[in-house]
C-alpha positions in Angstrom: 96.1 46.2 -93.4 97.6 46.4 -89.9 96.1 44.5 -87.0 96.0 46.1 -83.5 97.9 44.0 -81.0 95.8 41.9 -78.8 95.5 43.0 -75.2 95.3 40.2 -72.7 92.2 40.4 -70.6 92.6 40.9 -66.8 92.3 37.8 -64.8 88.9 37.4 -63.0 90.7 37.0 -59.7 93.7 39.2 -58.7 94.9 38.9 -55.1 96.0 42.2 -53.7 97.2 41.1 -50.3 98.2 38.1 -48.2 95.7 36.1 -46.1 94.3 37.6 -42.9 96.3 36.0 -40.2 93.5 35.8 -37.7 91.1 34.2 -40.2 93.8 31.9 -41.5 94.7 30.7 -38.0 91.2 29.8 -37.0 90.6 28.1 -40.3 93.7 25.9 -39.8 92.7 25.2 -36.2 89.2 24.1 -37.2 90.7 21.9 -39.9 93.2 20.2 -37.5 90.4 19.7 -35.0 88.4 17.6 -37.5 91.1 14.9 -37.2 90.3 13.8 -33.6 86.6 14.3 -34.3 86.8 11.8 -37.2 88.7 9.4 -35.0 86.0 9.8 -32.3 83.3 9.2 -34.9 85.0 6.0 -36.0 85.7 4.7 -32.5 82.6 5.9 -30.5 79.5 4.2 -31.7 77.0 5.9 -29.4 73.9 7.3 -31.1 71.9 10.4 -30.4 68.6 10.9 -32.2 69.7 8.2 -34.7 73.1 9.7 -35.6 76.6 9.2 -34.2 77.1 11.6 -31.3 80.2 13.0 -33.1 78.6 13.7 -36.4 77.2 17.1 -35.4 80.5 18.5 -34.1 82.3 17.2 -37.2 79.7 18.9 -39.5 80.0 22.2 -37.6 83.8 22.2 -37.7 83.7 21.7 -41.4 81.0 24.3 -42.0 82.8 26.9 -39.9 86.1 26.0 -41.6 84.5 26.8 -45.0 83.1 30.0 -43.6 86.3 31.4 -42.2 88.4 30.1 -45.0 86.1 31.8 -47.6 86.3 35.1 -45.7 90.1 34.8 -45.6 90.2 34.2 -49.3 87.9 37.1 -50.1 89.9 39.4 -47.9 93.0 38.7 -50.1 91.2 40.5 -53.0 91.4 43.8 -51.1 94.4 46.0 -50.4 96.8 45.1 -47.6 95.7 46.4 -44.3 92.0 46.6 -45.1 91.0 44.4 -42.1 94.1 44.7 -39.9 93.5 47.9 -38.1 93.2 47.7 -34.3 89.4 47.9 -34.4 89.2 45.2 -37.1 91.6 42.9 -35.2 89.5 43.3 -32.0 86.3 42.6 -33.8 87.7 39.6 -35.6 89.1 38.4 -32.3 85.6 38.6 -30.8 84.2 36.6 -33.8 86.9 33.9 -33.4 86.1 33.7 -29.6 82.5 33.1 -30.5 83.5 30.4 -33.0 85.6 28.6 -30.5 82.8 28.9 -27.9 80.3 27.4 -30.4 82.5 24.3 -31.2 83.4 23.8 -27.6 79.7 23.8 -26.6 78.7 21.4 -29.4 81.6 19.1 -28.7 80.9 19.0 -25.0 77.3 18.1 -25.6 78.4 15.4 -27.9 80.8 14.0 -25.4 78.0 13.9 -22.8 75.6 12.3 -25.3 73.1 15.1 -25.1 71.7 17.9 -27.3 73.5 21.2 -27.8 70.9 23.0 -29.9 67.3 23.4 -28.7 68.4 22.1 -25.3 66.7 24.2 -22.5 67.1 21.8 -19.6 68.8 23.1 -16.6 72.2 24.7 -17.1 71.9 24.2 -20.9 69.1 26.8 -21.2 71.3 29.9 -20.5 74.1 28.4 -22.5 71.7 27.9 -25.5 70.8 31.6 -25.3 74.5 32.7 -25.1 75.4 30.5 -28.0 72.6 32.0 -30.1 74.1 35.5 -29.5 77.5 34.0 -30.4 76.1 32.6 -33.6 74.7 36.0 -34.7 78.0 37.6 -33.8 80.1 35.3 -35.9 77.7 35.5 -38.8 77.8 39.3 -38.6 81.4 39.2 -39.9 80.1 38.5 -43.4 77.9 41.6 -43.3 80.6 43.7 -41.7 83.2 43.1 -44.5 80.6 43.4 -47.4 80.8 47.2 -47.7 84.5 47.0 -48.6 83.6 44.9 -51.6 80.5 47.0 -52.4 82.7 50.1 -52.8 84.4 48.2 -55.7 81.1 46.9 -57.2 82.1 47.9 -60.7 83.8 44.5 -60.8 81.2 41.7 -61.2 83.2 39.5 -58.8 83.4 42.2 -56.1 79.6 42.9 -56.6 78.9 39.2 -56.2 81.0 38.9 -53.1 79.3 42.0 -51.6 75.8 40.7 -52.3 76.6 37.2 -51.3 78.0 38.2 -48.0 75.1 40.5 -47.2 72.5 37.8 -48.1 74.3 35.2 -46.1 73.9 37.3 -42.9 70.3 38.5 -43.6 68.8 35.2 -44.7 70.7 33.2 -42.1 69.6 35.4 -39.3 65.9 35.1 -40.4 65.9 31.3 -40.8 68.1 30.5 -37.8 66.1 32.9 -35.6 62.9 31.2 -36.4 64.5 27.8 -35.9 65.8 28.8 -32.5 62.3 29.9 -31.4 60.8 26.8 -32.8 63.2 24.7 -30.7 63.6 22.3 -33.6 64.6 22.2 -37.2 61.6 20.1 -37.9 58.0 21.4 -38.5 55.5 18.6 -38.5 55.3 15.0 -37.4 57.5 12.3 -39.1 55.8 9.1 -40.2 58.5 7.0 -41.8 61.6 9.1 -40.9 62.5 9.3 -44.6 65.5 11.5 -45.4 67.2 13.0 -48.4 70.4 11.3 -49.5 73.8 12.7 -48.2 72.4 15.7 -46.2 69.9 13.8 -44.1 67.2 16.4 -44.4 63.6 15.2 -44.0 61.8 14.4 -47.2 58.4 14.0 -45.6 57.9 17.2 -43.5 59.2 20.7 -43.0 63.0 20.8 -42.4 64.3 24.3 -41.7 67.9 23.1 -42.2 67.4 23.2 -46.0 66.7 27.0 -46.0 69.5 27.5 -43.5 72.0 25.7 -45.6 71.1 27.6 -48.7 71.2 30.9 -46.8 74.7 30.4 -45.5 76.0 29.5 -49.0 74.8 32.6 -50.7 78.3 33.9 -50.0 79.6 31.2 -52.4 76.8 30.9 -55.0 76.5 34.6 -55.9 80.3 35.4 -56.1 80.8 32.3 -58.3 78.5 33.8 -60.9 80.6 37.0 -60.7 83.5 35.1 -62.2 81.6 35.0 -65.5 82.0 38.8 -65.7 78.4 39.8 -65.9 76.9 42.2 -63.4 73.4 41.4 -64.7 73.9 37.7 -64.0 75.2 38.5 -60.5 72.0 40.6 -59.6 69.8 37.9 -61.2 71.5 35.1 -59.2 71.2 37.1 -56.0 67.4 37.5 -56.6 66.8 33.9 -57.6 68.9 32.6 -54.7 66.9 34.7 -52.3 63.6 33.5 -53.7 64.8 29.8 -53.4 65.7 30.3 -49.8 62.4 32.0 -49.0 60.5 29.2 -50.9 62.2 26.5 -48.9 61.7 28.5 -45.7 58.0 29.0 -46.3 57.5 25.4 -47.2 59.2 24.3 -44.0 57.1 26.6 -41.9 54.0 25.0 -43.4 55.4 21.5 -42.5 56.1 20.6 -46.1 59.3 19.4 -47.8 60.6 21.8 -50.5 59.7 19.5 -53.4 
């Protein structure tokens, strides 16, 4: 009896190109900028609404670094030149400008010891509106590159990336849009100020940041399941993740914690 030679299975991740230079550059810039922010956090002990004034800029730098770094990594799965045409370079340049405007706005507010988000006092009011537009623009990059992966959706990983990127934009815009109109990430009145460990979310009233966090990380959760090689699991995860985000969002609107 002869045995057929075994054929090695294809690796779940096969990079087809180098990193996008624009996305890689802004990711490295955000990473380097966290160093002085951490120093400021350690040396400047001023508080704003119970937290160190530099905590929010630091968190946003880290979050945006993960966002742009993830997009740069995903882009490497597609053929060289997919996102380097003149139109793409212009669009990504606009997105990077919005990212830099966002971190500058948040950092300036921190230095002045005041609020960036939900601040509609004086000159901060039009800036808040402009930064809302910038936030939608920078988030739109996830939706814009999703079709390139959707066209290769026969691969579970590519399907997961396409769905995750699309959900990140759609769910984030819904939750963040409501939050900006609410002029607060809280819904309800705190009694004890109890918070969840690590993240600092309220555990006694509605906190829209929970749904916002889960919405933005759809771009990681759904593709991760794609590595298992099951398209059914990818679709199921996308559905379940969406329902979890909407559950947390609905509970927050009602002024209730998610659990």
